[in-house]
Each structure stands twice: as structure tokens, then as C-alpha cells.
Biotite code that builds the C-alpha atoms (Angstrom):
import biotite.structure as struc

atoms = struc.array([
    struc.Atom([0.000, 0.000, 0.000], chain_id="A", res_id=1, res_name="UNK", atom_name="CA", element="C"),
    struc.Atom([1.350, 3.397, -0.969], chain_id="A", res_id=2, res_name="UNK", atom_name="CA", element="C"),
    struc.Atom([1.796, 5.907, 1.845], chain_id="A", res_id=3, res_name="UNK", atom_name="CA", element="C"),
    struc.Atom([-0.057, 9.222, 1.899], chain_id="A", res_id=4, res_name="UNK", atom_name="CA", element="C"),
    struc.Atom([3.253, 11.038, 1.614], chain_id="A", res_id=5, res_name="UNK", atom_name="CA", element="C"),
    struc.Atom([4.137, 9.188, -1.604], chain_id="A", res_id=6, res_name="UNK", atom_name="CA", element="C"),
    struc.Atom([0.681, 9.982, -3.024], chain_id="A", res_id=7, res_name="UNK", atom_name="CA", element="C"),
    struc.Atom([1.157, 13.658, -2.201], chain_id="A", res_id=8, res_name="UNK", atom_name="CA", element="C"),
    struc.Atom([4.661, 13.487, -3.670], chain_id="A", res_id=9, res_name="UNK", atom_name="CA", element="C"),
    struc.Atom([3.173, 12.218, -6.931], chain_id="A", res_id=10, res_name="UNK", atom_name="CA", element="C"),
    struc.Atom([0.655, 15.075, -6.922], chain_id="A", res_id=11, res_name="UNK", atom_name="CA", element="C"),
    struc.Atom([3.265, 17.707, -6.179], chain_id="A", res_id=12, res_name="UNK", atom_name="CA", element="C"),
    struc.Atom([5.736, 16.434, -8.748], chain_id="A", res_id=13, res_name="UNK", atom_name="CA", element="C"),
    struc.Atom([2.991, 16.251, -11.314], chain_id="A", res_id=14, res_name="UNK", atom_name="CA", element="C"),
    struc.Atom([1.897, 19.768, -10.504], chain_id="A", res_id=15, res_name="UNK", atom_name="CA", element="C"),
    struc.Atom([5.300, 21.400, -10.246], chain_id="A", res_id=16, res_name="UNK", atom_name="CA", element="C"),
    struc.Atom([7.968, 19.636, -12.268], chain_id="A", res_id=17, res_name="UNK", atom_name="CA", element="C"),
    struc.Atom([6.917, 16.614, -14.296], chain_id="A", res_id=18, res_name="UNK", atom_name="CA", element="C"),
    struc.Atom([4.489, 16.129, -17.160], chain_id="A", res_id=19, res_name="UNK", atom_name="CA", element="C"),
    struc.Atom([1.389, 14.238, -16.035], chain_id="A", res_id=20, res_name="UNK", atom_name="CA", element="C"),
    struc.Atom([0.216, 11.096, -17.753], chain_id="A", res_id=21, res_name="UNK", atom_name="CA", element="C"),
    struc.Atom([-3.497, 11.279, -16.936], chain_id="A", res_id=22, res_name="UNK", atom_name="CA", element="C"),
    struc.Atom([-4.620, 12.904, -20.154], chain_id="A", res_id=23, res_name="UNK", atom_name="CA", element="C"),
    struc.Atom([-2.972, 16.270, -19.668], chain_id="A", res_id=24, res_name="UNK", atom_name="CA", element="C"),
    struc.Atom([0.429, 17.812, -19.063], chain_id="A", res_id=25, res_name="UNK", atom_name="CA", element="C"),
    struc.Atom([1.727, 21.068, -17.701], chain_id="A", res_id=26, res_name="UNK", atom_name="CA", element="C"),
    struc.Atom([4.007, 23.244, -19.769], chain_id="A", res_id=27, res_name="UNK", atom_name="CA", element="C"),
    struc.Atom([7.302, 22.741, -17.947], chain_id="A", res_id=28, res_name="UNK", atom_name="CA", element="C"),
    struc.Atom([8.526, 26.221, -18.871], chain_id="A", res_id=29, res_name="UNK", atom_name="CA", element="C"),
    struc.Atom([5.979, 27.672, -16.448], chain_id="A", res_id=30, res_name="UNK", atom_name="CA", element="C"),
    struc.Atom([7.556, 25.701, -13.590], chain_id="A", res_id=31, res_name="UNK", atom_name="CA", element="C"),
    struc.Atom([11.207, 26.440, -14.239], chain_id="A", res_id=32, res_name="UNK", atom_name="CA", element="C"),
    struc.Atom([13.026, 27.944, -11.283], chain_id="A", res_id=33, res_name="UNK", atom_name="CA", element="C"),
    struc.Atom([10.217, 27.170, -8.796], chain_id="A", res_id=34, res_name="UNK", atom_name="CA", element="C"),
    struc.Atom([10.763, 26.690, -5.054], chain_id="A", res_id=35, res_name="UNK", atom_name="CA", element="C"),
    struc.Atom([10.232, 22.925, -5.291], chain_id="A", res_id=36, res_name="UNK", atom_name="CA", element="C"),
    struc.Atom([13.392, 22.632, -7.371], chain_id="A", res_id=37, res_name="UNK", atom_name="CA", element="C"),
    struc.Atom([15.377, 24.236, -4.531], chain_id="A", res_id=38, res_name="UNK", atom_name="CA", element="C"),
    struc.Atom([13.868, 22.273, -1.643], chain_id="A", res_id=39, res_name="UNK", atom_name="CA", element="C"),
    struc.Atom([15.802, 19.641, 0.241], chain_id="A", res_id=40, res_name="UNK", atom_name="CA", element="C"),
    struc.Atom([14.305, 16.194, 0.758], chain_id="A", res_id=41, res_name="UNK", atom_name="CA", element="C"),
    struc.Atom([13.408, 17.281, 4.306], chain_id="A", res_id=42, res_name="UNK", atom_name="CA", element="C"),
    struc.Atom([11.685, 20.437, 2.977], chain_id="A", res_id=43, res_name="UNK", atom_name="CA", element="C"),
    struc.Atom([9.646, 18.283, 0.599], chain_id="A", res_id=44, res_name="UNK", atom_name="CA", element="C"),
    struc.Atom([8.726, 15.809, 3.328], chain_id="A", res_id=45, res_name="UNK", atom_name="CA", element="C"),
    struc.Atom([7.414, 18.630, 5.527], chain_id="A", res_id=46, res_name="UNK", atom_name="CA", element="C"),
    struc.Atom([5.564, 20.186, 2.577], chain_id="A", res_id=47, res_name="UNK", atom_name="CA", element="C"),
    struc.Atom([3.954, 16.893, 1.542], chain_id="A", res_id=48, res_name="UNK", atom_name="CA", element="C"),
    struc.Atom([2.803, 16.152, 5.087], chain_id="A", res_id=49, res_name="UNK", atom_name="CA", element="C"),
    struc.Atom([1.248, 19.622, 5.285], chain_id="A", res_id=50, res_name="UNK", atom_name="CA", element="C"),
    struc.Atom([-0.480, 19.067, 1.919], chain_id="A", res_id=51, res_name="UNK", atom_name="CA", element="C"),
    struc.Atom([-1.942, 15.775, 3.148], chain_id="A", res_id=52, res_name="UNK", atom_name="CA", element="C"),
    struc.Atom([-3.243, 17.499, 6.276], chain_id="A", res_id=53, res_name="UNK", atom_name="CA", element="C"),
    struc.Atom([-4.708, 20.387, 4.293], chain_id="A", res_id=54, res_name="UNK", atom_name="CA", element="C"),
    struc.Atom([-6.491, 18.125, 1.812], chain_id="A", res_id=55, res_name="UNK", atom_name="CA", element="C"),
    struc.Atom([-7.743, 15.539, 4.284], chain_id="A", res_id=56, res_name="UNK", atom_name="CA", element="C"),
    struc.Atom([-8.477, 17.616, 7.387], chain_id="A", res_id=57, res_name="UNK", atom_name="CA", element="C"),
    struc.Atom([-8.612, 21.381, 6.870], chain_id="A", res_id=58, res_name="UNK", atom_name="CA", element="C"),
    struc.Atom([-11.854, 23.266, 6.353], chain_id="A", res_id=59, res_name="UNK", atom_name="CA", element="C"),
    struc.Atom([-12.232, 25.581, 3.369], chain_id="A", res_id=60, res_name="UNK", atom_name="CA", element="C"),
    struc.Atom([-10.519, 28.858, 4.198], chain_id="A", res_id=61, res_name="UNK", atom_name="CA", element="C"),
    struc.Atom([-8.326, 27.255, 6.892], chain_id="A", res_id=62, res_name="UNK", atom_name="CA", element="C"),
    struc.Atom([-4.663, 27.560, 5.958], chain_id="A", res_id=63, res_name="UNK", atom_name="CA", element="C"),
    struc.Atom([-2.053, 24.960, 6.824], chain_id="A", res_id=64, res_name="UNK", atom_name="CA", element="C"),
    struc.Atom([1.443, 26.386, 7.127], chain_id="A", res_id=65, res_name="UNK", atom_name="CA", element="C"),
    struc.Atom([4.716, 24.528, 6.957], chain_id="A", res_id=66, res_name="UNK", atom_name="CA", element="C"),
    struc.Atom([8.324, 25.516, 7.548], chain_id="A", res_id=67, res_name="UNK", atom_name="CA", element="C"),
    struc.Atom([11.738, 23.936, 7.810], chain_id="A", res_id=68, res_name="UNK", atom_name="CA", element="C"),
    struc.Atom([13.739, 26.120, 10.239], chain_id="A", res_id=69, res_name="UNK", atom_name="CA", element="C"),
    struc.Atom([16.954, 24.408, 9.126], chain_id="A", res_id=70, res_name="UNK", atom_name="CA", element="C"),
    struc.Atom([16.667, 25.732, 5.560], chain_id="A", res_id=71, res_name="UNK", atom_name="CA", element="C"),
    struc.Atom([14.152, 28.566, 5.767], chain_id="A", res_id=72, res_name="UNK", atom_name="CA", element="C"),
    struc.Atom([11.885, 26.899, 3.212], chain_id="A", res_id=73, res_name="UNK", atom_name="CA", element="C"),
    struc.Atom([8.234, 27.529, 4.015], chain_id="A", res_id=74, res_name="UNK", atom_name="CA", element="C"),
    struc.Atom([4.767, 27.692, 2.596], chain_id="A", res_id=75, res_name="UNK", atom_name="CA", element="C"),
    struc.Atom([1.045, 27.711, 3.064], chain_id="A", res_id=76, res_name="UNK", atom_name="CA", element="C"),
    struc.Atom([-1.699, 25.478, 1.706], chain_id="A", res_id=77, res_name="UNK", atom_name="CA", element="C"),
    struc.Atom([-5.219, 26.857, 1.592], chain_id="A", res_id=78, res_name="UNK", atom_name="CA", element="C"),
    struc.Atom([-8.209, 24.761, 0.585], chain_id="A", res_id=79, res_name="UNK", atom_name="CA", element="C"),
    struc.Atom([-10.417, 27.407, -1.042], chain_id="A", res_id=80, res_name="UNK", atom_name="CA", element="C"),
    struc.Atom([-13.461, 25.339, -1.963], chain_id="A", res_id=81, res_name="UNK", atom_name="CA", element="C"),
    struc.Atom([-14.791, 21.807, -1.606], chain_id="A", res_id=82, res_name="UNK", atom_name="CA", element="C"),
    struc.Atom([-17.162, 20.340, -4.153], chain_id="A", res_id=83, res_name="UNK", atom_name="CA", element="C"),
    struc.Atom([-18.171, 17.131, -5.833], chain_id="A", res_id=84, res_name="UNK", atom_name="CA", element="C"),
    struc.Atom([-17.281, 16.199, -9.408], chain_id="A", res_id=85, res_name="UNK", atom_name="CA", element="C"),
    struc.Atom([-18.514, 12.980, -10.974], chain_id="A", res_id=86, res_name="UNK", atom_name="CA", element="C"),
    struc.Atom([-19.248, 11.574, -7.516], chain_id="A", res_id=87, res_name="UNK", atom_name="CA", element="C"),
    struc.Atom([-15.765, 12.365, -6.177], chain_id="A", res_id=88, res_name="UNK", atom_name="CA", element="C"),
    struc.Atom([-14.780, 14.751, -3.404], chain_id="A", res_id=89, res_name="UNK", atom_name="CA", element="C"),
    struc.Atom([-12.749, 17.602, -4.899], chain_id="A", res_id=90, res_name="UNK", atom_name="CA", element="C"),
    struc.Atom([-10.963, 20.630, -3.529], chain_id="A", res_id=91, res_name="UNK", atom_name="CA", element="C"),
    struc.Atom([-9.517, 23.793, -4.956], chain_id="A", res_id=92, res_name="UNK", atom_name="CA", element="C"),
    struc.Atom([-6.116, 24.118, -3.275], chain_id="A", res_id=93, res_name="UNK", atom_name="CA", element="C"),
    struc.Atom([-3.987, 27.259, -3.227], chain_id="A", res_id=94, res_name="UNK", atom_name="CA", element="C"),
    struc.Atom([-0.297, 26.488, -2.729], chain_id="A", res_id=95, res_name="UNK", atom_name="CA", element="C"),
    struc.Atom([2.287, 29.113, -1.827], chain_id="A", res_id=96, res_name="UNK", atom_name="CA", element="C"),
    struc.Atom([5.893, 28.012, -1.369], chain_id="A", res_id=97, res_name="UNK", atom_name="CA", element="C"),
    struc.Atom([9.210, 29.725, -0.806], chain_id="A", res_id=98, res_name="UNK", atom_name="CA", element="C"),
    struc.Atom([12.694, 28.198, -0.912], chain_id="A", res_id=99, res_name="UNK", atom_name="CA", element="C"),
    struc.Atom([16.110, 29.786, -1.429], chain_id="A", res_id=100, res_name="UNK", atom_name="CA", element="C"),
    struc.Atom([14.669, 33.097, -2.569], chain_id="A", res_id=101, res_name="UNK", atom_name="CA", element="C"),
    struc.Atom([12.217, 31.543, -5.032], chain_id="A", res_id=102, res_name="UNK", atom_name="CA", element="C"),
    struc.Atom([8.488, 32.073, -4.451], chain_id="A", res_id=103, res_name="UNK", atom_name="CA", element="C"),
    struc.Atom([5.433, 30.874, -6.270], chain_id="A", res_id=104, res_name="UNK", atom_name="CA", element="C"),
    struc.Atom([1.692, 30.641, -5.900], chain_id="A", res_id=105, res_name="UNK", atom_name="CA", element="C"),
    struc.Atom([-0.438, 28.074, -7.672], chain_id="A", res_id=106, res_name="UNK", atom_name="CA", element="C"),
    struc.Atom([-4.074, 27.062, -7.483], chain_id="A", res_id=107, res_name="UNK", atom_name="CA", element="C"),
    struc.Atom([-4.934, 23.462, -8.367], chain_id="A", res_id=108, res_name="UNK", atom_name="CA", element="C"),
    struc.Atom([-8.097, 21.418, -8.437], chain_id="A", res_id=109, res_name="UNK", atom_name="CA", element="C"),
    struc.Atom([-7.572, 17.991, -6.892], chain_id="A", res_id=110, res_name="UNK", atom_name="CA", element="C"),
    struc.Atom([-10.085, 15.160, -6.591], chain_id="A", res_id=111, res_name="UNK", atom_name="CA", element="C"),
    struc.Atom([-9.978, 12.133, -4.343], chain_id="A", res_id=112, res_name="UNK", atom_name="CA", element="C"),
    struc.Atom([-9.895, 8.828, -6.189], chain_id="A", res_id=113, res_name="UNK", atom_name="CA", element="C"),
    struc.Atom([-11.470, 5.560, -5.036], chain_id="A", res_id=114, res_name="UNK", atom_name="CA", element="C"),
    struc.Atom([-8.121, 4.402, -3.646], chain_id="A", res_id=115, res_name="UNK", atom_name="CA", element="C"),
    struc.Atom([-7.852, 7.555, -1.496], chain_id="A", res_id=116, res_name="UNK", atom_name="CA", element="C"),
    struc.Atom([-5.282, 9.196, -3.771], chain_id="A", res_id=117, res_name="UNK", atom_name="CA", element="C"),
    struc.Atom([-5.706, 12.919, -4.548], chain_id="A", res_id=118, res_name="UNK", atom_name="CA", element="C"),
    struc.Atom([-5.233, 13.557, -8.262], chain_id="A", res_id=119, res_name="UNK", atom_name="CA", element="C"),
    struc.Atom([-4.656, 16.908, -9.949], chain_id="A", res_id=120, res_name="UNK", atom_name="CA", element="C"),
    struc.Atom([-7.529, 17.652, -12.316], chain_id="A", res_id=121, res_name="UNK", atom_name="CA", element="C"),
    struc.Atom([-7.534, 19.926, -15.362], chain_id="A", res_id=122, res_name="UNK", atom_name="CA", element="C"),
    struc.Atom([-9.235, 23.218, -14.582], chain_id="A", res_id=123, res_name="UNK", atom_name="CA", element="C"),
])
């Protein structure tokens, strides 16, 4: 069974740095020089755990912050809206991250799959 952190890792990598295979892809030029590329593995672990908490437990409008004091990397995840799409629970998630002087803000729509995995959806 895949851990929640690995599922979130797949979502984040899909959203920030890798082309997705589920019928759509992001233009990688838009994600060049983003904070995720400058995060340490510990930064990413903290970020992914915060994303899992935000998606699974936070109310709409309730921000979940994360920070790695060792590196200064930090961010905030804000579920902006919850809704249903094709019988699946979905959320609009605003992600703001900062690492090594790089900052970005992104809003994604993610929907929970039958296996409990959150998947980035085209907007």
C-alpha cells in the first residue's frame, strides 16, 4: 500500500515539475526555477505532510502552514473550496511556497480517487 506522503509526492511532482500522464500535461517552462526545485528532501517531506493534512483535514478557508527552520523553506496550503465532481470529493487548493529566494503561488483542483489518492484535475 502506498503511503499518503508518496501519493502527495506524486501530486506535487505532477503539478510542479513533471508532465502528467493522466490525459494532460503542464508546460514545464511555467515551472522552471520554482521553489520545489530548490527544496531539500526534508523540505519536501514537511511540505507533503502539510499538503496531506490540508487536503484531508482542513476546512475551506483554513490555511495549513509549513516551515523547515533548518533551511528557511516555508509555505502555506489553503483549501479554497470543496465540491463534488462525478461523484468524487474535490478541492480547490492554493499552494504558496518559498525556498532559497524563489516564491510561487499556484491554485490546483484535486479530486480524491477511489483508492484515497488525490489527483490533480484539469481546470
